[in-house]
Each structure stands twice: as structure tokens, then as C-alpha cells.
PDB file of N, CA, C and O in Angstrom:
ATOM      1  N   LYS A   1      91.027  19.993 169.716  1.00  0.00           N
ATOM      2  CA  LYS A   1      91.650  20.165 168.212  1.00  0.00           C
ATOM      3  C   LYS A   1      90.443  21.307 167.659  1.00  0.00           C
ATOM      4  O   LYS A   1      90.674  22.091 166.739  1.00  0.00           O
ATOM      5  N   ILE A   2      88.844  21.230 168.556  1.00  0.00           N
ATOM      6  CA  ILE A   2      88.320  22.344 167.794  1.00  0.00           C
ATOM      7  C   ILE A   2      89.166  24.043 168.195  1.00  0.00           C
ATOM      8  O   ILE A   2      89.380  24.865 167.305  1.00  0.00           O
ATOM      9  N   ILE A   3      89.529  24.274 169.628  1.00  0.00           N
ATOM     10  CA  ILE A   3      90.423  25.439 169.202  1.00  0.00           C
ATOM     11  C   ILE A   3      91.038  25.433 168.462  1.00  0.00           C
ATOM     12  O   ILE A   3      90.847  26.419 167.751  1.00  0.00           O
ATOM     13  N   LYS A   4      91.991  24.669 168.039  1.00  0.00           N
ATOM     14  CA  LYS A   4      93.120  24.606 167.429  1.00  0.00           C
ATOM     15  C   LYS A   4      92.375  25.028 165.682  1.00  0.00           C
ATOM     16  O   LYS A   4      92.838  25.951 165.011  1.00  0.00           O
ATOM     17  N   THR A   5      91.197  24.157 165.203  1.00  0.00           N
ATOM     18  CA  THR A   5      90.209  24.416 163.824  1.00  0.00           C
ATOM     19  C   THR A   5      89.654  25.897 164.394  1.00  0.00           C
ATOM     20  O   THR A   5      90.429  26.761 163.984  1.00  0.00           O
ATOM     21  N   ILE A   6      88.941  26.283 164.926  1.00  0.00           N
ATOM     22  CA  ILE A   6      88.628  27.711 165.047  1.00  0.00           C
ATOM     23  C   ILE A   6      89.654  28.252 165.011  1.00  0.00           C
ATOM     24  O   ILE A   6      89.702  29.077 164.099  1.00  0.00           O
ATOM     25  N   GLY A   7      91.212  28.120 166.041  1.00  0.00           N
ATOM     26  CA  GLY A   7      92.383  28.994 165.548  1.00  0.00           C
ATOM     27  C   GLY A   7      92.409  29.227 164.184  1.00  0.00           C
ATOM     28  O   GLY A   7      91.798  30.187 163.716  1.00  0.00           O
ATOM     29  N   ASN A   8      92.966  28.556 163.571  1.00  0.00           N
ATOM     30  CA  ASN A   8      93.330  27.885 162.247  1.00  0.00           C
ATOM     31  C   ASN A   8      92.537  28.567 161.277  1.00  0.00           C
ATOM     32  O   ASN A   8      93.235  28.894 160.317  1.00  0.00           O
ATOM     33  N   ASN A   9      91.091  28.977 161.142  1.00  0.00           N
ATOM     34  CA  ASN A   9      90.533  29.334 160.392  1.00  0.00           C
ATOM     35  C   ASN A   9      90.337  30.580 160.132  1.00  0.00           C
ATOM     36  O   ASN A   9      89.960  31.191 159.133  1.00  0.00           O
ATOM     37  N   ALA A  10      90.800  31.013 161.686  1.00  0.00           N
ATOM     38  CA  ALA A  10      91.020  32.434 162.001  1.00  0.00           C
ATOM     39  C   ALA A  10      92.181  32.927 161.642  1.00  0.00           C
ATOM     40  O   ALA A  10      92.247  34.140 161.839  1.00  0.00           O
ATOM     41  N   GLY A  11      93.168  32.429 161.168  1.00  0.00           N
ATOM     42  CA  GLY A  11      93.920  32.958 160.755  1.00  0.00           C
ATOM     43  C   GLY A  11      95.163  32.924 162.297  1.00  0.00           C
ATOM     44  O   GLY A  11      96.304  33.279 162.001  1.00  0.00           O
ATOM     45  N   LEU A  12      94.979  32.611 163.478  1.00  0.00           N
ATOM     46  CA  LEU A  12      95.713  32.608 164.265  1.00  0.00           C
ATOM     47  C   LEU A  12      96.071  30.851 164.722  1.00  0.00           C
ATOM     48  O   LEU A  12      95.307  29.908 164.515  1.00  0.00           O
ATOM     49  N   ASP A  13      97.342  30.784 165.335  1.00  0.00           N
ATOM     50  CA  ASP A  13      98.647  29.950 166.627  1.00  0.00           C
ATOM     51  C   ASP A  13      98.181  29.435 168.131  1.00  0.00           C
ATOM     52  O   ASP A  13      98.918  29.392 169.116  1.00  0.00           O
ATOM     53  N   ILE A  14      96.919  29.092 168.084  1.00  0.00           N
ATOM     54  CA  ILE A  14      96.464  28.838 169.597  1.00  0.00           C
ATOM     55  C   ILE A  14      95.810  27.873 170.082  1.00  0.00           C
ATOM     56  O   ILE A  14      94.799  27.698 169.403  1.00  0.00           O
ATOM     57  N   SER A  15      95.875  27.273 170.790  1.00  0.00           N
ATOM     58  CA  SER A  15      95.994  26.374 171.736  1.00  0.00           C
ATOM     59  C   SER A  15      95.394  26.349 172.747  1.00  0.00           C
ATOM     60  O   SER A  15      94.943  27.373 173.259  1.00  0.00           O
ATOM     61  N   PRO A  16      95.219  24.817 173.405  1.00  0.00           N
ATOM     62  CA  PRO A  16      94.754  25.470 174.726  1.00  0.00           C
ATOM     63  C   PRO A  16      95.908  25.813 176.099  1.00  0.00           C
ATOM     64  O   PRO A  16      95.901  26.679 176.974  1.00  0.00           O
ATOM     65  N   HIS A  17      96.387  25.236 175.935  1.00  0.00           N
ATOM     66  CA  HIS A  17      98.051  25.848 176.478  1.00  0.00           C
ATOM     67  C   HIS A  17      97.738  27.660 176.512  1.00  0.00           C
ATOM     68  O   HIS A  17      97.302  28.405 177.389  1.00  0.00           O
ATOM     69  N   ILE A  18      98.327  27.938 174.731  1.00  0.00           N
ATOM     70  CA  ILE A  18      98.014  29.156 174.833  1.00  0.00           C
ATOM     71  C   ILE A  18      97.156  29.920 175.760  1.00  0.00           C
ATOM     72  O   ILE A  18      97.581  30.689 176.622  1.00  0.00           O
ATOM     73  N   LEU A  19      95.967  29.662 175.529  1.00  0.00           N
ATOM     74  CA  LEU A  19      94.770  30.324 175.683  1.00  0.00           C
ATOM     75  C   LEU A  19      94.684  30.671 177.291  1.00  0.00           C
ATOM     76  O   LEU A  19      94.497  31.751 177.852  1.00  0.00           O
ATOM     77  N   ARG A  20      94.932  29.091 177.922  1.00  0.00           N
ATOM     78  CA  ARG A  20      95.667  28.988 179.835  1.00  0.00           C
ATOM     79  C   ARG A  20      96.643  29.795 180.001  1.00  0.00           C
ATOM     80  O   ARG A  20      96.445  30.296 181.108  1.00  0.00           O
ATOM     81  N   HIS A  21      97.706  30.281 179.506  1.00  0.00           N
ATOM     82  CA  HIS A  21      98.898  30.697 179.774  1.00  0.00           C
ATOM     83  C   HIS A  21      98.721  32.260 179.587  1.00  0.00           C
ATOM     84  O   HIS A  21      99.461  32.944 180.294  1.00  0.00           O
ATOM     85  N   THR A  22      98.147  32.701 179.030  1.00  0.00           N
ATOM     86  CA  THR A  22      97.341  33.501 178.045  1.00  0.00           C
ATOM     87  C   THR A  22      96.395  34.262 179.795  1.00  0.00           C
ATOM     88  O   THR A  22      96.781  35.309 180.313  1.00  0.00           O
ATOM     89  N   PHE A  23      95.400  33.557 180.269  1.00  0.00           N
ATOM     90  CA  PHE A  23      94.481  33.759 181.635  1.00  0.00           C
ATOM     91  C   PHE A  23      95.116  34.102 182.432  1.00  0.00           C
ATOM     92  O   PHE A  23      95.060  35.158 183.062  1.00  0.00           O
ATOM     93  N   ALA A  24      95.911  33.133 182.529  1.00  0.00           N
ATOM     94  CA  ALA A  24      97.005  33.297 184.026  1.00  0.00           C
ATOM     95  C   ALA A  24      98.096  34.687 183.806  1.00  0.00           C
ATOM     96  O   ALA A  24      98.729  35.113 184.772  1.00  0.00           O
ATOM     97  N   THR A  25      98.164  35.027 183.062  1.00  0.00           N
ATOM     98  CA  THR A  25      99.127  36.190 183.089  1.00  0.00           C
ATOM     99  C   THR A  25      98.111  37.547 182.676  1.00  0.00           C
ATOM    100  O   THR A  25      98.570  38.685 182.770  1.00  0.00           O
ATOM    101  N   LEU A  26      96.706  37.306 182.215  1.00  0.00           N
ATOM    102  CA  LEU A  26      96.373  38.891 182.163  1.00  0.00           C
ATOM    103  C   LEU A  26      95.772  38.637 183.712  1.00  0.00           C
ATOM    104  O   LEU A  26      95.605  39.661 184.375  1.00  0.00           O
ATOM    105  N   ALA A  27      95.500  37.601 184.219  1.00  0.00           N
ATOM    106  CA  ALA A  27      95.033  37.519 186.238  1.00  0.00           C
ATOM    107  C   ALA A  27      95.896  38.348 186.828  1.00  0.00           C
ATOM    108  O   ALA A  27      95.533  39.228 187.608  1.00  0.00           O
ATOM    109  N   LEU A  28      97.169  38.119 186.484  1.00  0.00           N
ATOM    110  CA  LEU A  28      97.839  38.316 187.151  1.00  0.00           C
ATOM    111  C   LEU A  28      98.312  39.907 187.237  1.00  0.00           C
ATOM    112  O   LEU A  28      98.504  40.533 188.280  1.00  0.00           O
ATOM    113  N   GLN A  29      98.465  40.458 185.733  1.00  0.00           N
ATOM    114  CA  GLN A  29      98.680  41.489 185.236  1.00  0.00           C
ATOM    115  C   GLN A  29      97.202  42.618 185.821  1.00  0.00           C
ATOM    116  O   GLN A  29      97.023  43.829 185.693  1.00  0.00           O
ATOM    117  N   SER A  30      96.601  41.833 186.290  1.00  0.00           N
ATOM    118  CA  SER A  30      95.045  42.512 186.100  1.00  0.00           C
ATOM    119  C   SER A  30      95.332  42.984 187.923  1.00  0.00           C
ATOM    120  O   SER A  30      94.843  44.036 188.337  1.00  0.00           O
ATOM    121  N   GLY A  31      95.988  42.259 188.667  1.00  0.00           N
ATOM    122  CA  GLY A  31      96.462  42.574 190.518  1.00  0.00           C
ATOM    123  C   GLY A  31      95.595  41.451 190.915  1.00  0.00           C
ATOM    124  O   GLY A  31      94.962  41.578 191.963  1.00  0.00           O
ATOM    125  N   MET A  32      95.435  39.982 189.979  1.00  0.00           N
ATOM    126  CA  MET A  32      94.782  38.608 191.265  1.00  0.00           C
ATOM    127  C   MET A  32      95.948  38.186 191.902  1.00  0.00           C
ATOM    128  O   MET A  32      96.975  38.420 191.264  1.00  0.00           O
ATOM    129  N   SER A  33      96.067  37.697 192.851  1.00  0.00           N
ATOM    130  CA  SER A  33      97.132  37.351 193.723  1.00  0.00           C
ATOM    131  C   SER A  33      97.686  35.622 192.998  1.00  0.00           C
ATOM    132  O   SER A  33      96.910  34.736 192.639  1.00  0.00           O
ATOM    133  N   VAL A  34      98.367  35.597 192.980  1.00  0.00           N
ATOM    134  CA  VAL A  34      99.427  34.257 192.915  1.00  0.00           C
ATOM    135  C   VAL A  34      98.296  32.789 193.542  1.00  0.00           C
ATOM    136  O   VAL A  34      97.907  31.855 192.841  1.00  0.00           O
ATOM    137  N   ASP A  35      98.037  32.974 194.797  1.00  0.00           N
ATOM    138  CA  ASP A  35      97.251  32.344 194.813  1.00  0.00           C
ATOM    139  C   ASP A  35      96.128  31.173 194.693  1.00  0.00           C
ATOM    140  O   ASP A  35      96.049  29.948 194.793  1.00  0.00           O
ATOM    141  N   LYS A  36      95.334  32.263 194.427  1.00  0.00           N
ATOM    142  CA  LYS A  36      94.222  32.376 193.793  1.00  0.00           C
ATOM    143  C   LYS A  36      94.332  31.645 192.305  1.00  0.00           C
ATOM    144  O   LYS A  36      93.855  30.551 192.004  1.00  0.00           O
ATOM    145  N   VAL A  37      95.000  32.438 191.558  1.00  0.00           N
ATOM    146  CA  VAL A  37      95.689  32.029 190.400  1.00  0.00           C
ATOM    147  C   VAL A  37      96.114  30.409 190.092  1.00  0.00           C
ATOM    148  O   VAL A  37      95.822  29.535 189.276  1.00  0.00           O
ATOM    149  N   GLN A  38      96.810  30.546 191.033  1.00  0.00           N
ATOM    150  CA  GLN A  38      97.096  29.321 191.624  1.00  0.00           C
ATOM    151  C   GLN A  38      96.211  28.365 191.495  1.00  0.00           C
ATOM    152  O   GLN A  38      96.194  27.520 190.600  1.00  0.00           O
ATOM    153  N   LYS A  39      95.271  28.506 192.608  1.00  0.00           N
ATOM    154  CA  LYS A  39      93.678  27.673 193.021  1.00  0.00           C
ATOM    155  C   LYS A  39      93.179  27.404 191.412  1.00  0.00           C
ATOM    156  O   LYS A  39      92.925  26.258 191.041  1.00  0.00           O
ATOM    157  N   MET A  40      93.074  28.466 190.579  1.00  0.00           N
ATOM    158  CA  MET A  40      91.933  28.654 189.301  1.00  0.00           C
ATOM    159  C   MET A  40      92.839  27.452 188.429  1.00  0.00           C
ATOM    160  O   MET A  40      92.262  26.519 187.870  1.00  0.00           O
ATOM    161  N   LEU A  41      94.206  27.605 188.403  1.00  0.00           N
ATOM    162  CA  LEU A  41      94.326  26.406 187.435  1.00  0.00           C
ATOM    163  C   LEU A  41      95.268  25.098 188.044  1.00  0.00           C
ATOM    164  O   LEU A  41      96.204  24.547 187.463  1.00  0.00           O
ATOM    165  N   GLY A  42      94.823  24.847 189.132  1.00  0.00           N
ATOM    166  CA  GLY A  42      94.830  23.584 189.484  1.00  0.00           C
ATOM    167  C   GLY A  42      96.665  23.356 190.326  1.00  0.00           C
ATOM    168  O   GLY A  42      96.915  22.503 191.177  1.00  0.00           O
ATOM    169  N   HIS A  43      97.678  24.379 189.762  1.00  0.00           N
ATOM    170  CA  HIS A  43      98.464  23.902 190.815  1.00  0.00           C
ATOM    171  C   HIS A  43      98.730  23.709 192.020  1.00  0.00           C
ATOM    172  O   HIS A  43      98.116  23.956 193.058  1.00  0.00           O
ATOM    173  N   SER A  44     100.226  22.996 191.677  1.00  0.00           N
ATOM    174  CA  SER A  44      99.792  22.344 193.646  1.00  0.00           C
ATOM    175  C   SER A  44     100.873  22.804 194.237  1.00  0.00           C
ATOM    176  O   SER A  44     101.065  22.700 195.449  1.00  0.00           O
ATOM    177  N   SER A  45     101.763  23.418 193.328  1.00  0.00           N
ATOM    178  CA  SER A  45     102.839  24.136 193.384  1.00  0.00           C
ATOM    179  C   SER A  45     102.443  26.045 193.221  1.00  0.00           C
ATOM    180  O   SER A  45     101.882  26.620 192.288  1.00  0.00           O
ATOM    181  N   VAL A  46     102.816  26.431 194.097  1.00  0.00           N
ATOM    182  CA  VAL A  46     102.764  28.106 193.798  1.00  0.00           C
ATOM    183  C   VAL A  46     104.264  28.789 192.856  1.00  0.00           C
ATOM    184  O   VAL A  46     104.296  29.766 192.108  1.00  0.00           O
ATOM    185  N   ALA A  47     105.430  27.806 193.266  1.00  0.00           N
ATOM    186  CA  ALA A  47     106.236  28.170 191.964  1.00  0.00           C
ATOM    187  C   ALA A  47     105.986  28.208 191.156  1.00  0.00           C
ATOM    188  O   ALA A  47     106.482  29.152 190.542  1.00  0.00           O
ATOM    189  N   THR A  48     105.081  27.351 190.397  1.00  0.00           N
ATOM    190  CA  THR A  48     104.257  26.623 189.090  1.00  0.00           C
ATOM    191  C   THR A  48     103.884  28.016 188.346  1.00  0.00           C
ATOM    192  O   THR A  48     104.258  28.515 187.285  1.00  0.00           O
ATOM    193  N   THR A  49     102.953  28.441 189.398  1.00  0.00           N
ATOM    194  CA  THR A  49     102.355  29.743 188.992  1.00  0.00           C
ATOM    195  C   THR A  49     102.934  31.039 188.903  1.00  0.00           C
ATOM    196  O   THR A  49     102.568  31.952 188.163  1.00  0.00           O
ATOM    197  N   GLN A  50     103.801  31.039 189.660  1.00  0.00           N
ATOM    198  CA  GLN A  50     105.308  32.211 189.806  1.00  0.00           C
ATOM    199  C   GLN A  50     105.420  32.667 188.245  1.00  0.00           C
ATOM    200  O   GLN A  50     105.142  33.665 187.580  1.00  0.00           O
ATOM    201  N   ILE A  51     105.984  31.376 188.036  1.00  0.00           N
ATOM    202  CA  ILE A  51     106.419  31.265 186.004  1.00  0.00           C
ATOM    203  C   ILE A  51     105.736  32.476 185.559  1.00  0.00           C
ATOM    204  O   ILE A  51     106.380  33.519 185.454  1.00  0.00           O
ATOM    205  N   TYR A  52     104.405  32.431 185.269  1.00  0.00           N
ATOM    206  CA  TYR A  52     103.514  33.094 184.830  1.00  0.00           C
ATOM    207  C   TYR A  52     103.628  35.150 185.396  1.00  0.00           C
ATOM    208  O   TYR A  52     103.577  36.178 184.721  1.00  0.00           O
ATOM    209  N   ALA A  53     103.742  34.977 186.436  1.00  0.00           N
ATOM    210  CA  ALA A  53     104.604  36.418 186.810  1.00  0.00           C
ATOM    211  C   ALA A  53     106.147  36.788 186.301  1.00  0.00           C
ATOM    212  O   ALA A  53     106.606  37.886 185.986  1.00  0.00           O
ATOM    213  N   HIS A  54     106.713  35.621 186.330  1.00  0.00           N
ATOM    214  CA  HIS A  54     108.389  36.145 185.198  1.00  0.00           C
ATOM    215  C   HIS A  54     108.158  36.282 184.494  1.00  0.00           C
ATOM    216  O   HIS A  54     108.864  37.174 184.024  1.00  0.00           O
ATOM    217  N   ASN A  55     106.987  35.743 183.391  1.00  0.00           N
ATOM    218  CA  ASN A  55     107.069  35.869 181.952  1.00  0.00           C
ATOM    219  C   ASN A  55     106.265  37.103 181.968  1.00  0.00           C
ATOM    220  O   ASN A  55     106.243  37.526 180.812  1.00  0.00           O
ATOM    221  N   LEU A  56     105.651  37.807 182.687  1.00  0.00           N
ATOM    222  CA  LEU A  56     104.915  38.692 182.536  1.00  0.00           C
ATOM    223  C   LEU A  56     105.919  40.326 182.813  1.00  0.00           C
ATOM    224  O   LEU A  56     105.703  41.458 182.380  1.00  0.00           O
ATOM    225  N   ASP A  57     107.056  39.781 183.731  1.00  0.00           N
ATOM    226  CA  ASP A  57     108.239  41.048 184.033  1.00  0.00           C
ATOM    227  C   ASP A  57     108.717  41.125 182.614  1.00  0.00           C
ATOM    228  O   ASP A  57     108.809  42.182 181.990  1.00  0.00           O
ATOM    229  N   ARG A  58     109.040  39.839 182.104  1.00  0.00           N
ATOM    230  CA  ARG A  58     110.194  40.023 180.406  1.00  0.00           C
ATOM    231  C   ARG A  58     109.075  40.207 179.138  1.00  0.00           C
ATOM    232  O   ARG A  58     109.389  40.210 177.947  1.00  0.00           O
ATOM    233  N   MET A  59     107.772  40.352 179.643  1.00  0.00           N
ATOM    234  CA  MET A  59     106.866  41.025 178.789  1.00  0.00           C
ATOM    235  C   MET A  59     107.255  42.043 178.983  1.00  0.00           C
ATOM    236  O   MET A  59     108.199  42.357 178.257  1.00  0.00           O
ATOM    237  N   LYS A  60     106.815  43.044 179.960  1.00  0.00           N
ATOM    238  CA  LYS A  60     107.132  44.522 180.191  1.00  0.00           C
ATOM    239  C   LYS A  60     108.633  44.958 179.736  1.00  0.00           C
ATOM    240  O   LYS A  60     109.046  46.006 179.239  1.00  0.00           O
ATOM    241  N   ASN A  61     109.214  43.887 180.057  1.00  0.00           N
ATOM    242  CA  ASN A  61     110.809  44.722 179.527  1.00  0.00           C
ATOM    243  C   ASN A  61     111.130  44.930 178.035  1.00  0.00           C
ATOM    244  O   ASN A  61     111.821  45.807 177.515  1.00  0.00           O
ATOM    245  N   GLN A  62     110.160  43.454 177.228  1.00  0.00           N
ATOM    246  CA  GLN A  62     110.043  43.468 175.812  1.00  0.00           C
ATOM    247  C   GLN A  62     109.315  43.938 175.233  1.00  0.00           C
ATOM    248  O   GLN A  62     109.427  43.900 174.007  1.00  0.00           O
ATOM    249  N   CYS A  63     108.175  44.634 175.873  1.00  0.00           N
ATOM    250  CA  CYS A  63     107.444  46.275 175.553  1.00  0.00           C
ATOM    251  C   CYS A  63     108.343  47.435 175.154  1.00  0.00           C
ATOM    252  O   CYS A  63     108.391  48.131 174.140  1.00  0.00           O
ATOM    253  N   GLU A  64     109.199  47.406 176.547  1.00  0.00           N
ATOM    254  CA  GLU A  64     109.603  49.268 176.743  1.00  0.00           C
ATOM    255  C   GLU A  64     110.620  49.030 175.739  1.00  0.00           C
ATOM    256  O   GLU A  64     110.604  49.767 174.753  1.00  0.00           O
ATOM    257  N   ASN A  65     111.803  47.816 175.850  1.00  0.00           N
ATOM    258  CA  ASN A  65     112.871  47.865 174.432  1.00  0.00           C
ATOM    259  C   ASN A  65     112.612  48.370 173.525  1.00  0.00           C
ATOM    260  O   ASN A  65     113.222  49.326 173.046  1.00  0.00           O
ATOM    261  N   THR A  66     111.114  47.550 172.841  1.00  0.00           N
ATOM    262  CA  THR A  66     110.697  48.154 171.648  1.00  0.00           C
ATOM    263  C   THR A  66     110.637  49.022 171.437  1.00  0.00           C
ATOM    264  O   THR A  66     111.162  49.430 170.401  1.00  0.00           O
ATOM    265  N   ILE A  67     109.705  50.172 172.596  1.00  0.00           N
ATOM    266  CA  ILE A  67     109.575  51.216 172.963  1.00  0.00           C
ATOM    267  C   ILE A  67     110.736  52.316 172.312  1.00  0.00           C
ATOM    268  O   ILE A  67     110.923  52.933 171.263  1.00  0.00           O
ATOM    269  N   ALA A  68     111.177  52.192 173.224  1.00  0.00           N
ATOM    270  CA  ALA A  68     112.320  52.425 172.954  1.00  0.00           C
ATOM    271  C   ALA A  68     113.396  52.758 171.880  1.00  0.00           C
ATOM    272  O   ALA A  68     114.062  53.787 171.761  1.00  0.00           O
ATOM    273  N   SER A  69     113.396  51.696 171.177  1.00  0.00           N
ATOM    274  CA  SER A  69     114.350  51.698 169.824  1.00  0.00           C
ATOM    275  C   SER A  69     113.214  52.008 168.945  1.00  0.00           C
ATOM    276  O   SER A  69     113.713  52.047 167.820  1.00  0.00           O
ATOM    277  N   ALA A  70     112.337  52.177 168.879  1.00  0.00           N
ATOM    278  CA  ALA A  70     111.163  52.822 167.988  1.00  0.00           C
ATOM    279  C   ALA A  70     111.118  54.395 168.513  1.00  0.00           C
ATOM    280  O   ALA A  70     110.723  55.181 167.652  1.00  0.00           O
ATOM    281  N   ILE A  71     111.340  54.765 169.340  1.00  0.00           N
ATOM    282  CA  ILE A  71     111.513  56.109 169.654  1.00  0.00           C
ATOM    283  C   ILE A  71     112.695  56.761 169.292  1.00  0.00           C
ATOM    284  O   ILE A  71     112.455  57.810 168.693  1.00  0.00           O
ATOM    285  N   PHE A  72     114.427  56.411 169.506  1.00  0.00           N
ATOM    286  CA  PHE A  72     115.302  56.647 169.144  1.00  0.00           C
ATOM    287  C   PHE A  72     116.005  56.112 168.023  1.00  0.00           C
ATOM    288  O   PHE A  72     117.115  56.551 167.723  1.00  0.00           O
TER     289      PHE A  72
END
């Protein structure tokens, strides 16, 4: 509730889940191994953590497509 309240006051739609997801994505993006992120998040399966890596790939593709469409 506290995080949602602070986010609402700042005009942001955030939650503990969004913060956790952002942390995992940025950790992987910065080069942290999937095993380390798995342990930090407490996932029992590395497959669960690998979802964040797939999301990172999707985000990169979206950025590239947005930039390409803005240029052309």
C-alpha cells in the first residue's frame, strides 16, 4: 500500500511487482548472471528468472522498431 500511495502521489503507476520486475530486468541488462538474479529473487527454477531475459530482448526490439520508424 505504501509503494502504491507514493507512486500515486508522484503520478506513477507502480507496485512492488513492478519494482521487482524492473530490478531483475536491469540486473540482467547490466550483465548479472541469471543464476545470481534467480537467487536474489528466490526463484526455485531458473526458467522463471529467464522470463526476465526474454522480456529484455522484447524491450530491445521494441526500442529498435520505435527508433527505426521515427527515422524513416
